KOLNUTI-875289 format. One record per residue (C-alpha): residue number from 1; z negated, x negated, y. Coordinates in steps of 0.2 Angstrom, whole numbers, plus 5000, padded with zeros to 4 digits. Each point is the difference from the previous one (the first is absolute). Layout:
// residues N
<node k="NUM" w="Z" u="X" v="Y"/>
...
END
This chain:
// residues 548
<node k="1" w="4478" u="4489" v="5471"/>
<node k="2" w="5004" u="4993" v="5015"/>
<node k="3" w="5018" u="5006" v="5006"/>
<node k="4" w="5011" u="4988" v="5012"/>
<node k="5" w="4986" u="4992" v="5005"/>
<node k="6" w="4991" u="4985" v="4995"/>
<node k="7" w="4981" u="4994" v="5004"/>
<node k="8" w="4978" u="4983" v="5002"/>
<node k="9" w="4951" u="4978" v="5005"/>
<node k="10" w="4989" u="4993" v="5007"/>
<node k="11" w="4983" u="5003" v="5003"/>
<node k="12" w="4997" u="4999" v="5017"/>
<node k="13" w="4986" u="4988" v="4998"/>
<node k="14" w="5011" u="4987" v="4996"/>
<node k="15" w="5003" u="4988" v="5016"/>
<node k="16" w="5018" u="4996" v="4996"/>
<node k="17" w="5006" u="5018" v="5003"/>
<node k="18" w="5009" u="5002" v="5015"/>
<node k="19" w="5014" u="5012" v="5006"/>
<node k="20" w="5019" u="4995" v="4998"/>
<node k="21" w="5000" u="4999" v="5017"/>
<node k="22" w="4994" u="4983" v="5001"/>
<node k="23" w="5012" u="4984" v="5001"/>
<node k="24" w="5012" u="5000" v="4988"/>
<node k="25" w="5003" u="4987" v="4986"/>
<node k="26" w="5018" u="4991" v="5002"/>
<node k="27" w="5009" u="5005" v="4985"/>
<node k="28" w="5018" u="4994" v="4995"/>
<node k="29" w="5009" u="5016" v="5002"/>
<node k="30" w="5013" u="4995" v="4988"/>
<node k="31" w="4990" u="4992" v="4986"/>
<node k="32" w="5004" u="5011" v="4985"/>
<node k="33" w="5014" u="5012" v="5006"/>
<node k="34" w="5013" u="4991" v="4990"/>
<node k="35" w="4992" u="5004" v="4984"/>
<node k="36" w="5007" u="5019" v="5003"/>
<node k="37" w="5014" u="5007" v="4992"/>
<node k="38" w="5006" u="5016" v="5000"/>
<node k="39" w="5010" u="4997" v="4984"/>
<node k="40" w="4981" u="4997" v="4992"/>
<node k="41" w="4992" u="5015" v="5007"/>
<node k="42" w="5015" u="5011" v="4992"/>
<node k="43" w="4998" u="4992" v="4984"/>
<node k="44" w="4982" u="5003" v="4999"/>
<node k="45" w="5003" u="5018" v="5005"/>
<node k="46" w="5014" u="5002" v="4989"/>
<node k="47" w="4987" u="4994" v="4985"/>
<node k="48" w="4986" u="5010" v="5003"/>
<node k="49" w="5010" u="5017" v="5002"/>
<node k="50" w="5011" u="4997" v="4985"/>
<node k="51" w="5001" u="5011" v="4986"/>
<node k="52" w="4991" u="4986" v="4989"/>
<node k="53" w="4983" u="5002" v="5011"/>
<node k="54" w="4999" u="5019" v="4996"/>
<node k="55" w="4994" u="5006" v="5018"/>
<node k="56" w="4986" u="4987" v="4998"/>
<node k="57" w="4986" u="5012" v="4996"/>
<node k="58" w="4982" u="4993" v="4995"/>
<node k="59" w="4996" u="5000" v="4981"/>
<node k="60" w="5019" u="4998" v="4996"/>
<node k="61" w="5011" u="4987" v="4996"/>
<node k="62" w="5005" u="5002" v="5016"/>
<node k="63" w="4985" u="4994" v="5006"/>
<node k="64" w="5001" u="4986" v="4987"/>
<node k="65" w="5017" u="4993" v="5006"/>
<node k="66" w="4994" u="5002" v="5018"/>
<node k="67" w="4985" u="4990" v="5000"/>
<node k="68" w="5009" u="4985" v="4987"/>
<node k="69" w="5013" u="5002" v="5015"/>
<node k="70" w="4987" u="4996" v="5013"/>
<node k="71" w="4991" u="4987" v="4991"/>
<node k="72" w="5016" u="4991" v="4995"/>
<node k="73" w="5008" u="5001" v="5017"/>
<node k="74" w="4984" u="4993" v="5008"/>
<node k="75" w="4997" u="4987" v="4988"/>
<node k="76" w="5018" u="4993" v="5003"/>
<node k="77" w="4997" u="5000" v="5018"/>
<node k="78" w="4985" u="4988" v="4997"/>
<node k="79" w="4986" u="5013" v="5006"/>
<node k="80" w="4984" u="4997" v="4992"/>
<node k="81" w="4991" u="5014" v="4990"/>
<node k="82" w="4991" u="5013" v="5011"/>
<node k="83" w="4985" u="5003" v="4987"/>
<node k="84" w="4992" u="4985" v="4995"/>
<node k="85" w="5013" u="4994" v="4987"/>
<node k="86" w="5010" u="5017" v="4999"/>
<node k="87" w="5012" u="5010" v="5011"/>
<node k="88" w="4993" u="5013" v="4994"/>
<node k="89" w="4984" u="5013" v="5004"/>
<node k="90" w="4997" u="5014" v="4988"/>
<node k="91" w="4999" u="5018" v="5008"/>
<node k="92" w="4991" u="5010" v="4989"/>
<node k="93" w="5007" u="5017" v="5000"/>
<node k="94" w="5000" u="5018" v="4993"/>
<node k="95" w="5017" u="5010" v="4996"/>
<node k="96" w="4997" u="5018" v="5001"/>
<node k="97" w="5013" u="5011" v="4993"/>
<node k="98" w="5002" u="5019" v="5003"/>
<node k="99" w="5002" u="5007" v="4984"/>
<node k="100" w="5000" u="5018" v="5008"/>
<node k="101" w="4994" u="5009" v="5016"/>
<node k="102" w="4998" u="5018" v="5001"/>
<node k="103" w="5004" u="5011" v="5012"/>
<node k="104" w="4989" u="5002" v="5016"/>
<node k="105" w="4992" u="5015" v="5001"/>
<node k="106" w="4993" u="5007" v="5017"/>
<node k="107" w="4989" u="5016" v="5001"/>
<node k="108" w="4992" u="5008" v="5014"/>
<node k="109" w="4991" u="5016" v="5000"/>
<node k="110" w="5016" u="5011" v="5004"/>
<node k="111" w="5014" u="4990" v="4991"/>
<node k="112" w="5003" u="4987" v="4986"/>
<node k="113" w="5017" u="4989" v="5000"/>
<node k="114" w="5006" u="4984" v="4990"/>
<node k="115" w="5009" u="4985" v="5007"/>
<node k="116" w="5011" u="4990" v="4989"/>
<node k="117" w="4995" u="4981" v="4996"/>
<node k="118" w="5014" u="4989" v="5010"/>
<node k="119" w="5009" u="5013" v="5008"/>
<node k="120" w="4986" u="5006" v="5009"/>
<node k="121" w="4987" u="4988" v="4998"/>
<node k="122" w="4996" u="4981" v="4992"/>
<node k="123" w="4982" u="4996" v="4995"/>
<node k="124" w="4994" u="4988" v="4990"/>
<node k="125" w="4983" u="4988" v="4995"/>
<node k="126" w="4993" u="4984" v="5000"/>
<node k="127" w="4986" u="5005" v="4990"/>
<node k="128" w="5003" u="4992" v="4982"/>
<node k="129" w="4994" u="5017" v="4990"/>
<node k="130" w="5014" u="5007" v="4992"/>
<node k="131" w="4999" u="5017" v="5004"/>
<node k="132" w="4994" u="5006" v="5021"/>
<node k="133" w="4999" u="5016" v="5007"/>
<node k="134" w="4997" u="5012" v="5014"/>
<node k="135" w="4993" u="5017" v="4994"/>
<node k="136" w="4998" u="5013" v="5013"/>
<node k="137" w="4994" u="4985" v="5011"/>
<node k="138" w="4997" u="5004" v="5019"/>
<node k="139" w="5014" u="4996" v="5012"/>
<node k="140" w="4994" u="4992" v="5016"/>
<node k="141" w="5012" u="4998" v="5017"/>
<node k="142" w="4996" u="4983" v="5007"/>
<node k="143" w="5011" u="4996" v="5014"/>
<node k="144" w="5007" u="4982" v="4998"/>
<node k="145" w="4987" u="4997" v="4988"/>
<node k="146" w="4993" u="4986" v="5014"/>
<node k="147" w="4982" u="4992" v="5004"/>
<node k="148" w="5004" u="4987" v="5014"/>
<node k="149" w="4986" u="4997" v="5010"/>
<node k="150" w="5009" u="4987" v="5013"/>
<node k="151" w="5010" u="5017" v="5005"/>
<node k="152" w="4985" u="5012" v="5001"/>
<node k="153" w="5008" u="5008" v="4984"/>
<node k="154" w="4993" u="5008" v="4984"/>
<node k="155" w="5010" u="5015" v="4991"/>
<node k="156" w="4986" u="5000" v="4987"/>
<node k="157" w="4987" u="5004" v="5012"/>
<node k="158" w="4990" u="5016" v="4994"/>
<node k="159" w="5010" u="5000" v="4984"/>
<node k="160" w="4993" u="5001" v="4983"/>
<node k="161" w="5014" u="4992" v="4989"/>
<node k="162" w="4989" u="4994" v="4984"/>
<node k="163" w="5010" u="5007" v="4986"/>
<node k="164" w="5013" u="5010" v="5008"/>
<node k="165" w="5017" u="4996" v="5006"/>
<node k="166" w="5008" u="4995" v="5016"/>
<node k="167" w="5015" u="5005" v="5008"/>
<node k="168" w="5006" u="4986" v="5014"/>
<node k="169" w="5014" u="4997" v="5011"/>
<node k="170" w="5009" u="4982" v="5000"/>
<node k="171" w="5000" u="4990" v="5014"/>
<node k="172" w="4988" u="4999" v="5016"/>
<node k="173" w="4995" u="5012" v="5012"/>
<node k="174" w="5013" u="5000" v="5015"/>
<node k="175" w="5015" u="4994" v="4991"/>
<node k="176" w="5010" u="5015" v="5003"/>
<node k="177" w="4996" u="5003" v="5017"/>
<node k="178" w="5000" u="4980" v="5004"/>
<node k="179" w="4983" u="5002" v="5008"/>
<node k="180" w="4996" u="4984" v="5006"/>
<node k="181" w="4981" u="5005" v="5001"/>
<node k="182" w="4998" u="5005" v="4981"/>
<node k="183" w="5000" u="4983" v="4990"/>
<node k="184" w="5016" u="4991" v="5004"/>
<node k="185" w="5011" u="5016" v="5003"/>
<node k="186" w="5016" u="4995" v="4991"/>
<node k="187" w="4995" u="4983" v="4993"/>
<node k="188" w="4991" u="5004" v="4983"/>
<node k="189" w="4983" u="4993" v="4997"/>
<node k="190" w="4994" u="4996" v="4983"/>
<node k="191" w="4991" u="5019" v="5001"/>
<node k="192" w="5018" u="5007" v="4997"/>
<node k="193" w="5005" u="4991" v="4985"/>
<node k="194" w="4998" u="5011" v="4987"/>
<node k="195" w="4989" u="4986" v="4987"/>
<node k="196" w="4988" u="5002" v="5014"/>
<node k="197" w="4999" u="5020" v="4998"/>
<node k="198" w="4996" u="4997" v="4982"/>
<node k="199" w="4988" u="4985" v="5002"/>
<node k="200" w="4991" u="5012" v="5013"/>
<node k="201" w="4999" u="5015" v="4989"/>
<node k="202" w="4992" u="4990" v="4986"/>
<node k="203" w="4987" u="4994" v="5013"/>
<node k="204" w="4996" u="5017" v="5004"/>
<node k="205" w="4998" u="5004" v="4984"/>
<node k="206" w="5014" u="5013" v="4996"/>
<node k="207" w="5008" u="5004" v="4983"/>
<node k="208" w="5017" u="4999" v="5006"/>
<node k="209" w="5011" u="4998" v="5014"/>
<node k="210" w="5018" u="5008" v="5005"/>
<node k="211" w="5008" u="4994" v="5015"/>
<node k="212" w="5015" u="5010" v="5009"/>
<node k="213" w="5016" u="4992" v="5000"/>
<node k="214" w="5012" u="4999" v="5016"/>
<node k="215" w="5014" u="4991" v="5000"/>
<node k="216" w="4998" u="4993" v="5019"/>
<node k="217" w="4982" u="4996" v="4998"/>
<node k="218" w="5001" u="4992" v="4983"/>
<node k="219" w="5017" u="4992" v="5007"/>
<node k="220" w="5007" u="5005" v="4982"/>
<node k="221" w="5006" u="5014" v="4994"/>
<node k="222" w="4991" u="5008" v="4985"/>
<node k="223" w="5012" u="4995" v="4986"/>
<node k="224" w="4993" u="4981" v="5003"/>
<node k="225" w="4983" u="5008" v="4994"/>
<node k="226" w="5009" u="5007" v="4984"/>
<node k="227" w="5008" u="4986" v="4995"/>
<node k="228" w="4985" u="4986" v="5005"/>
<node k="229" w="4985" u="5011" v="4992"/>
<node k="230" w="5007" u="5012" v="4988"/>
<node k="231" w="5000" u="4987" v="4985"/>
<node k="232" w="4990" u="4987" v="4993"/>
<node k="233" w="4989" u="4991" v="5015"/>
<node k="234" w="4991" u="4983" v="4998"/>
<node k="235" w="4982" u="4998" v="5010"/>
<node k="236" w="4989" u="4986" v="4998"/>
<node k="237" w="4986" u="4999" v="4986"/>
<node k="238" w="4984" u="5003" v="5008"/>
<node k="239" w="4990" u="5004" v="4984"/>
<node k="240" w="4987" u="4986" v="5005"/>
<node k="241" w="4996" u="5008" v="5017"/>
<node k="242" w="5001" u="5019" v="4996"/>
<node k="243" w="5005" u="5007" v="5017"/>
<node k="244" w="5001" u="5018" v="5002"/>
<node k="245" w="5018" u="5007" v="4997"/>
<node k="246" w="5007" u="5016" v="5005"/>
<node k="247" w="5003" u="5010" v="4984"/>
<node k="248" w="5018" u="5005" v="5008"/>
<node k="249" w="5009" u="4995" v="5014"/>
<node k="250" w="5017" u="5001" v="5009"/>
<node k="251" w="5013" u="5011" v="5010"/>
<node k="252" w="5005" u="5018" v="5004"/>
<node k="253" w="5016" u="5004" v="5008"/>
<node k="254" w="4999" u="5006" v="5017"/>
<node k="255" w="5005" u="5017" v="4994"/>
<node k="256" w="4988" u="5003" v="4987"/>
<node k="257" w="4987" u="4995" v="5011"/>
<node k="258" w="5005" u="5013" v="5013"/>
<node k="259" w="4999" u="5013" v="4985"/>
<node k="260" w="4983" u="4995" v="4994"/>
<node k="261" w="4995" u="5002" v="5018"/>
<node k="262" w="5005" u="5017" v="5003"/>
<node k="263" w="4993" u="5005" v="4983"/>
<node k="264" w="4984" u="4995" v="5008"/>
<node k="265" w="5005" u="5009" v="5017"/>
<node k="266" w="5003" u="4986" v="5009"/>
<node k="267" w="5017" u="4995" v="5009"/>
<node k="268" w="5008" u="4984" v="5005"/>
<node k="269" w="4988" u="5001" v="5017"/>
<node k="270" w="4987" u="4992" v="4990"/>
<node k="271" w="5011" u="4984" v="4998"/>
<node k="272" w="5003" u="4998" v="5020"/>
<node k="273" w="4982" u="5005" v="5002"/>
<node k="274" w="4995" u="4983" v="4988"/>
<node k="275" w="5009" u="4990" v="5017"/>
<node k="276" w="4985" u="5003" v="5009"/>
<node k="277" w="4983" u="4992" v="5003"/>
<node k="278" w="4987" u="5010" v="4993"/>
<node k="279" w="5009" u="5010" v="4988"/>
<node k="280" w="4990" u="5005" v="4985"/>
<node k="281" w="5005" u="5000" v="4982"/>
<node k="282" w="4998" u="5015" v="4989"/>
<node k="283" w="4997" u="5009" v="4983"/>
<node k="284" w="5017" u="5009" v="4995"/>
<node k="285" w="4991" u="5011" v="4989"/>
<node k="286" w="5013" u="4996" v="4988"/>
<node k="287" w="4998" u="4992" v="4982"/>
<node k="288" w="5013" u="4987" v="4992"/>
<node k="289" w="5002" u="4996" v="4981"/>
<node k="290" w="5010" u="4988" v="4992"/>
<node k="291" w="5002" u="4988" v="4986"/>
<node k="292" w="5005" u="4982" v="4999"/>
<node k="293" w="5001" u="4993" v="4982"/>
<node k="294" w="5004" u="4980" v="5001"/>
<node k="295" w="5002" u="4985" v="4988"/>
<node k="296" w="4991" u="4985" v="5005"/>
<node k="297" w="5003" u="4982" v="4997"/>
<node k="298" w="4992" u="4985" v="5005"/>
<node k="299" w="5010" u="4985" v="5003"/>
<node k="300" w="5004" u="4984" v="5012"/>
<node k="301" w="5012" u="4997" v="5013"/>
<node k="302" w="5002" u="4985" v="5010"/>
<node k="303" w="5001" u="4992" v="5017"/>
<node k="304" w="5011" u="4985" v="5000"/>
<node k="305" w="4992" u="4985" v="5013"/>
<node k="306" w="5008" u="4984" v="5006"/>
<node k="307" w="4993" u="4988" v="5013"/>
<node k="308" w="5005" u="4984" v="5011"/>
<node k="309" w="4983" u="4993" v="5003"/>
<node k="310" w="4996" u="4994" v="5020"/>
<node k="311" w="5001" u="4981" v="5002"/>
<node k="312" w="4986" u="5003" v="5014"/>
<node k="313" w="4991" u="5016" v="4998"/>
<node k="314" w="5003" u="5006" v="4981"/>
<node k="315" w="4985" u="5011" v="5001"/>
<node k="316" w="5009" u="5013" v="5012"/>
<node k="317" w="5013" u="5010" v="4994"/>
<node k="318" w="5015" u="5010" v="5007"/>
<node k="319" w="5006" u="5012" v="4986"/>
<node k="320" w="5016" u="5007" v="4999"/>
<node k="321" w="5002" u="5016" v="4989"/>
<node k="322" w="5016" u="5011" v="4993"/>
<node k="323" w="4997" u="5014" v="4986"/>
<node k="324" w="5010" u="4997" v="4984"/>
<node k="325" w="4999" u="5016" v="4992"/>
<node k="326" w="5010" u="5017" v="5000"/>
<node k="327" w="5001" u="5015" v="4991"/>
<node k="328" w="5008" u="4993" v="4983"/>
<node k="329" w="5010" u="5014" v="4988"/>
<node k="330" w="4997" u="5016" v="5007"/>
<node k="331" w="5010" u="5016" v="5005"/>
<node k="332" w="5019" u="4998" v="5000"/>
<node k="333" w="5009" u="5003" v="5017"/>
<node k="334" w="5015" u="5011" v="5002"/>
<node k="335" w="5012" u="4986" v="4993"/>
<node k="336" w="4989" u="4997" v="4984"/>
<node k="337" w="4991" u="4984" v="5005"/>
<node k="338" w="4982" u="4999" v="4992"/>
<node k="339" w="4995" u="4982" v="5009"/>
<node k="340" w="4992" u="5002" v="5015"/>
<node k="341" w="5006" u="4981" v="5006"/>
<node k="342" w="4990" u="4999" v="5014"/>
<node k="343" w="5013" u="4987" v="5010"/>
<node k="344" w="4995" u="5002" v="5017"/>
<node k="345" w="4983" u="5005" v="4995"/>
<node k="346" w="4994" u="4988" v="4998"/>
<node k="347" w="5011" u="4989" v="4990"/>
<node k="348" w="5004" u="4993" v="5018"/>
<node k="349" w="4984" u="4997" v="5004"/>
<node k="350" w="4995" u="4992" v="4984"/>
<node k="351" w="5015" u="4990" v="5004"/>
<node k="352" w="4994" u="4996" v="5017"/>
<node k="353" w="4986" u="4991" v="4996"/>
<node k="354" w="5008" u="4989" v="4986"/>
<node k="355" w="5012" u="4994" v="5014"/>
<node k="356" w="4985" u="4997" v="5013"/>
<node k="357" w="4993" u="4991" v="4987"/>
<node k="358" w="5014" u="4989" v="4997"/>
<node k="359" w="5001" u="4997" v="5019"/>
<node k="360" w="4982" u="4993" v="5001"/>
<node k="361" w="5001" u="4990" v="4986"/>
<node k="362" w="5015" u="4992" v="5007"/>
<node k="363" w="4991" u="4994" v="5017"/>
<node k="364" w="5000" u="4983" v="5004"/>
<node k="365" w="4982" u="5004" v="5006"/>
<node k="366" w="4991" u="5007" v="4988"/>
<node k="367" w="4987" u="5015" v="5007"/>
<node k="368" w="4983" u="4997" v="5004"/>
<node k="369" w="4994" u="5016" v="4995"/>
<node k="370" w="5002" u="5007" v="4981"/>
<node k="371" w="5015" u="5012" v="4999"/>
<node k="372" w="4998" u="5012" v="4987"/>
<node k="373" w="5013" u="5012" v="4993"/>
<node k="374" w="4994" u="5015" v="4991"/>
<node k="375" w="5015" u="5013" v="4989"/>
<node k="376" w="4987" u="5013" v="4999"/>
<node k="377" w="5000" u="5014" v="4987"/>
<node k="378" w="4998" u="5019" v="5001"/>
<node k="379" w="5005" u="5004" v="5019"/>
<node k="380" w="5011" u="5015" v="4994"/>
<node k="381" w="4984" u="5007" v="4992"/>
<node k="382" w="4987" u="4998" v="5016"/>
<node k="383" w="5003" u="4984" v="5005"/>
<node k="384" w="4987" u="4993" v="4985"/>
<node k="385" w="5004" u="4982" v="4996"/>
<node k="386" w="4995" u="4996" v="5019"/>
<node k="387" w="4985" u="5012" v="5000"/>
<node k="388" w="4995" u="4990" v="4982"/>
<node k="389" w="5003" u="4983" v="5009"/>
<node k="390" w="4991" u="5006" v="5015"/>
<node k="391" w="4985" u="5004" v="4990"/>
<node k="392" w="5001" u="4984" v="4989"/>
<node k="393" w="5007" u="4987" v="5011"/>
<node k="394" w="5005" u="4986" v="4994"/>
<node k="395" w="4999" u="4989" v="5017"/>
<node k="396" w="4986" u="5004" v="5012"/>
<node k="397" w="5003" u="5015" v="5010"/>
<node k="398" w="4989" u="4993" v="5015"/>
<node k="399" w="5012" u="4985" v="5001"/>
<node k="400" w="5018" u="5010" v="4998"/>
<node k="401" w="5008" u="4998" v="5016"/>
<node k="402" w="5013" u="5014" v="4998"/>
<node k="403" w="5010" u="5010" v="4987"/>
<node k="404" w="5017" u="5002" v="5004"/>
<node k="405" w="5009" u="5012" v="4987"/>
<node k="406" w="5018" u="5005" v="4999"/>
<node k="407" w="5006" u="5018" v="4994"/>
<node k="408" w="5016" u="5003" v="5002"/>
<node k="409" w="5013" u="4988" v="5010"/>
<node k="410" w="5016" u="5006" v="5011"/>
<node k="411" w="5015" u="5001" v="4993"/>
<node k="412" w="5013" u="5006" v="5011"/>
<node k="413" w="5001" u="4986" v="5011"/>
<node k="414" w="4992" u="4990" v="5015"/>
<node k="415" w="4991" u="5010" v="5014"/>
<node k="416" w="4995" u="4997" v="5017"/>
<node k="417" w="4982" u="5008" v="4996"/>
<node k="418" w="4987" u="5001" v="4988"/>
<node k="419" w="4984" u="5011" v="4996"/>
<node k="420" w="4982" u="4996" v="4997"/>
<node k="421" w="4990" u="5013" v="4989"/>
<node k="422" w="4986" u="5006" v="5007"/>
<node k="423" w="5001" u="4990" v="5017"/>
<node k="424" w="4985" u="4995" v="5008"/>
<node k="425" w="4989" u="4995" v="4984"/>
<node k="426" w="4999" u="4981" v="5001"/>
<node k="427" w="5006" u="4984" v="5010"/>
<node k="428" w="5012" u="4996" v="4987"/>
<node k="429" w="5012" u="5012" v="5009"/>
<node k="430" w="4999" u="4988" v="5013"/>
<node k="431" w="5006" u="4988" v="4988"/>
<node k="432" w="5014" u="5011" v="4996"/>
<node k="433" w="5007" u="5003" v="5017"/>
<node k="434" w="4998" u="4982" v="5006"/>
<node k="435" w="5013" u="4995" v="4985"/>
<node k="436" w="5012" u="5015" v="5004"/>
<node k="437" w="5001" u="4997" v="5018"/>
<node k="438" w="5006" u="4982" v="4995"/>
<node k="439" w="5014" u="5007" v="4993"/>
<node k="440" w="5004" u="5012" v="5014"/>
<node k="441" w="4992" u="5015" v="4988"/>
<node k="442" w="4987" u="5013" v="5008"/>
<node k="443" w="4987" u="5011" v="4991"/>
<node k="444" w="5005" u="5018" v="5000"/>
<node k="445" w="4988" u="5014" v="4998"/>
<node k="446" w="4998" u="5008" v="4982"/>
<node k="447" w="5013" u="5014" v="4998"/>
<node k="448" w="4987" u="5010" v="4989"/>
<node k="449" w="4983" u="4994" v="5005"/>
<node k="450" w="4993" u="5017" v="4992"/>
<node k="451" w="5005" u="4994" v="4984"/>
<node k="452" w="4987" u="4986" v="5001"/>
<node k="453" w="5010" u="4986" v="4991"/>
<node k="454" w="4985" u="4989" v="5003"/>
<node k="455" w="4990" u="5009" v="4985"/>
<node k="456" w="5014" u="5000" v="4988"/>
<node k="457" w="5003" u="4982" v="4994"/>
<node k="458" w="4989" u="4987" v="4993"/>
<node k="459" w="4994" u="4991" v="5015"/>
<node k="460" w="4990" u="5015" v="5005"/>
<node k="461" w="4988" u="4994" v="4985"/>
<node k="462" w="4998" u="4983" v="5009"/>
<node k="463" w="4997" u="5011" v="5017"/>
<node k="464" w="4988" u="5009" v="4989"/>
<node k="465" w="4989" u="4984" v="4998"/>
<node k="466" w="5002" u="4994" v="5017"/>
<node k="467" w="5014" u="4988" v="4999"/>
<node k="468" w="5013" u="5002" v="5014"/>
<node k="469" w="5016" u="5007" v="4992"/>
<node k="470" w="5018" u="5003" v="5007"/>
<node k="471" w="5015" u="5007" v="4993"/>
<node k="472" w="5016" u="5002" v="5010"/>
<node k="473" w="5014" u="5013" v="4999"/>
<node k="474" w="5019" u="4999" v="5002"/>
<node k="475" w="5005" u="5004" v="5017"/>
<node k="476" w="5014" u="5012" v="5004"/>
<node k="477" w="5009" u="4993" v="5014"/>
<node k="478" w="5015" u="4990" v="4990"/>
<node k="479" w="5009" u="4989" v="5007"/>
<node k="480" w="5016" u="5006" v="5008"/>
<node k="481" w="4995" u="5017" v="4991"/>
<node k="482" w="4988" u="5007" v="5010"/>
<node k="483" w="4984" u="5011" v="4996"/>
<node k="484" w="5007" u="5014" v="4992"/>
<node k="485" w="5010" u="4990" v="4986"/>
<node k="486" w="4982" u="4990" v="4997"/>
<node k="487" w="4992" u="5017" v="4999"/>
<node k="488" w="5011" u="5009" v="4988"/>
<node k="489" w="5000" u="4985" v="4989"/>
<node k="490" w="4982" u="5003" v="4999"/>
<node k="491" w="5000" u="5019" v="4999"/>
<node k="492" w="5015" u="5000" v="4984"/>
<node k="493" w="4989" u="4986" v="4990"/>
<node k="494" w="4983" u="5013" v="5001"/>
<node k="495" w="5012" u="5015" v="4997"/>
<node k="496" w="5011" u="4994" v="4985"/>
<node k="497" w="4991" u="4985" v="4992"/>
<node k="498" w="4982" u="4998" v="5004"/>
<node k="499" w="4993" u="5003" v="4985"/>
<node k="500" w="5014" u="5003" v="4990"/>
<node k="501" w="5012" u="4991" v="4987"/>
<node k="502" w="5010" u="4997" v="5014"/>
<node k="503" w="4991" u="4987" v="5007"/>
<node k="504" w="5012" u="4987" v="4993"/>
<node k="505" w="5008" u="4984" v="5008"/>
<node k="506" w="5019" u="5001" v="5006"/>
<node k="507" w="5012" u="4990" v="5008"/>
<node k="508" w="5000" u="5010" v="5015"/>
<node k="509" w="4983" u="4993" v="5006"/>
<node k="510" w="4997" u="4990" v="5016"/>
<node k="511" w="4986" u="4989" v="4997"/>
<node k="512" w="5002" u="4990" v="5015"/>
<node k="513" w="4987" u="5009" v="5009"/>
<node k="514" w="4990" u="4999" v="4985"/>
<node k="515" w="5002" u="4982" v="5001"/>
<node k="516" w="4995" u="4998" v="5019"/>
<node k="517" w="4984" u="5012" v="4997"/>
<node k="518" w="4994" u="4988" v="4985"/>
<node k="519" w="5002" u="4985" v="5009"/>
<node k="520" w="4990" u="5007" v="5015"/>
<node k="521" w="4986" u="5003" v="4988"/>
<node k="522" w="5000" u="4983" v="4992"/>
<node k="523" w="5001" u="4994" v="5018"/>
<node k="524" w="4982" u="5010" v="5004"/>
<node k="525" w="4995" u="4992" v="4984"/>
<node k="526" w="5004" u="4984" v="5003"/>
<node k="527" w="4991" u="5001" v="5019"/>
<node k="528" w="4985" u="5006" v="4991"/>
<node k="529" w="5000" u="4986" v="4986"/>
<node k="530" w="4998" u="4987" v="5016"/>
<node k="531" w="4988" u="5009" v="5010"/>
<node k="532" w="4981" u="4998" v="4998"/>
<node k="533" w="4996" u="5017" v="5009"/>
<node k="534" w="5000" u="5017" v="4991"/>
<node k="535" w="5008" u="5016" v="5006"/>
<node k="536" w="4989" u="5013" v="5004"/>
<node k="537" w="5000" u="5020" v="4999"/>
<node k="538" w="5004" u="5009" v="5018"/>
<node k="539" w="4987" u="5011" v="5009"/>
<node k="540" w="5004" u="5018" v="4992"/>
<node k="541" w="5005" u="4995" v="4982"/>
<node k="542" w="4990" u="5009" v="4987"/>
<node k="543" w="4999" u="4985" v="4991"/>
<node k="544" w="4991" u="4987" v="5015"/>
<node k="545" w="4983" u="5006" v="4993"/>
<node k="546" w="5003" u="4992" v="4984"/>
<node k="547" w="5002" u="4983" v="5007"/>
<node k="548" w="4983" u="5004" v="5009"/>
END
């Protein structure tokens, strides 16, 4: 999920679509602002991250309590149900629980050895068969596993990987050296995301895909992979469409990957070579075997949706999103806590859209466009709730103006700056910049553009169907304390609380900066709500072609 950053179509033939650079509609800057309450925000975060909510995992009592709380809160504010007469959208899913994962046996002509589950690798399956295996299946090294015609790049060129296992690297070519002539240099594109690697391997007909972990390239250590993927996993129920899925997919530690390469008579130079245009993948003359036994349960989770109908253009939509889910009850931490509370991630984002909803509802002049609020399920499981909504939209995609997503807020004080994930994507960024400048703030470059934050939260699924989407990240230039203080606050959270039970609310939080960011996003949506124009994708965006 997105960490320390938060992220947001119209067909070109519609005559009313113009750039956000057109004359601006006059909007009362103060209308609605008085409704924001830090005490209310804190109250919602405390409730959502309480022991009673059990970590908000889908299919558990935590989901029941969470969606009931959200429905009652939206209803209490006077918002309309967002799905006909209901506040809920059912999301059919499948829960796949690992019963056992064997060792991963590696065999070459000269040697053989076993890698241990969890310590050396993490594998899972999205197939609903209760047993999925590799049995002396061929291993192929496919560089970054990328097919990107616009970058003149195809790691699968000349390779036959059907029925084989591909081993690939995370992130994009060029990230290590920051070579701006390769893809976007340090800034990750969609091709760098681990989810894309699995999708492309399946399109190529591979039987399995293993990604080589690298902390810098992935932007998180291997223990995040272990915590997030070694237990029960949820997936969308795709039985009706029968897409081809890999038998096994997952990650291997860098050290284990080097061991495999050396057994195949290679060394780490091939990893560096994969950064160069014209690199050719190769069969490693290596066989892999593993057995993944699972328990499969089909069930339904829920997106929670509410709306405020527009007064003049009710069939044009601005959608705010934040995911309500977290990891539930799991492995205890060093203090023995087993509840993954998810206070910042993403109780804070969920609480934020409740505050924004209340602000819109309080306005003296109600919005001309319809404002939709969606608390989506199963972001932590792979952006599943937003993926389902994007594939089964309640509101016309071609009349959805923008998606504004919130995934964690600033809890360490006001900042002079803020960041935009994947800057250069859409004109929504210009709206954010305008609102920031009004309060004397500035847009800073992402501190970790290689992390690919634009592809790590729910806005991404809206972008994938062409909806301009924006997410902002908390700044680091803390007022009166400087950039080092803010960066340390972010780094400390990632190191000690991210995806851990320790992500709890405490009284030391300073939400003044978070409130300022939430109000900024409200102002962006308010401006859009009174305009007749539609923001566009910028040149160079991977998603611009989708609008065409």
